[in-house]
N, C-alpha and C positions, 0 to 999 in steps of 0.2 A: 504494500500500500504506500502510496506517495505521501510524504510529509505535508503536502499541500492541503489534503482533505481535512485533517483535524483543525487546521487554522481557519479554513473556510467554514467549518461547523461552528467554531467559537464566534467568529464575526457575524455569521447569520443569526446565531442565538442572541448576541448582543444587539443587533439591529432589530430583531423582533421585540425585545424589551423596550427599545427606544420608540419603535412605532406604536406599541401598545400604550406607552405613556402619552404620546402625542394624541392618539385616538381618545383616550380618557380626558385629556385636557380639552379637546374639541367638543366632546360631549358636555363637559362641565360649562364651557363658555357658551356654546351654541344653545344648549337646552336651558341652562340656568339664567342666562343674562341677555338673551336676545329679546327684541321688542315684541316679536310674535308670541314667544313663550310667556313673557310677562303679562300680556293682555289676554291670552287664551287658556291659561292653565291655573289650577289651584296652587297657591303658594306652598301648602304642605306637601303635595305630590311633587312639585318642582324641587323642593328641598331634599326629599328622599331620593328621587330618581336622578337628579342631575348634580347634587352636591355630596350626599352621603354615600350613595352606591358606588360612584367612581373611586372615591377615596378608599372604601373597603376593598374593592377589586384590586386597586393598585397596591395596597398594603398586603393583601393575601398573595398576590403573585410575587411581589418583591421579597416576601418572607421565605419563599421557596427557592430563591436564586442561590445556587452554589457558586460562590465567588472563586473557589479553588480551581474550578475548571475553566474560568475565563481569564486567560493570560493577560488580557488588556488591563484588567483591574488588579493585578498582582501587587502593584505599588500601594493600593489602598487597603490591603489586608493588615490586620494587626500583626505584631512581631511574633506572638506566640501562635503555634499551630495546634489544632486539635487532632489528636491521634486516637484511633480506636484499636485497642488491643484486647481481643477476646471479650467483647461486650463491655469493656470498661472504657470510659472516656477519661483521657489523661491530658491535662493542659500542661504546656511548657515542654520540659525535656522528655526524652523518650524513656519509657519504663517497660521492661519485658516481664511477662507473667510466666512463671515456671509451670509446666504441666506435670 
């Protein structure tokens, strides 16, 4: 397999997150603040559908992002790494579990 394909996968994934964020911003601005929406919709429905729902969707998708697999964002990771060793989560230095 060519080393080109994993890089393409990472950038397509990052561009998907970017486009999803722009889509939710468009929904928020177009639905929540347009003159048509202000005059033709209930304020409570507009608050739920165009302000709260996009924020919840954005938070739920971004909580699932694994920054470790996106090399573009490697500089933004904290210095400590999370290692999983036989169902134990160990922060900081490496620790090996004896069997």
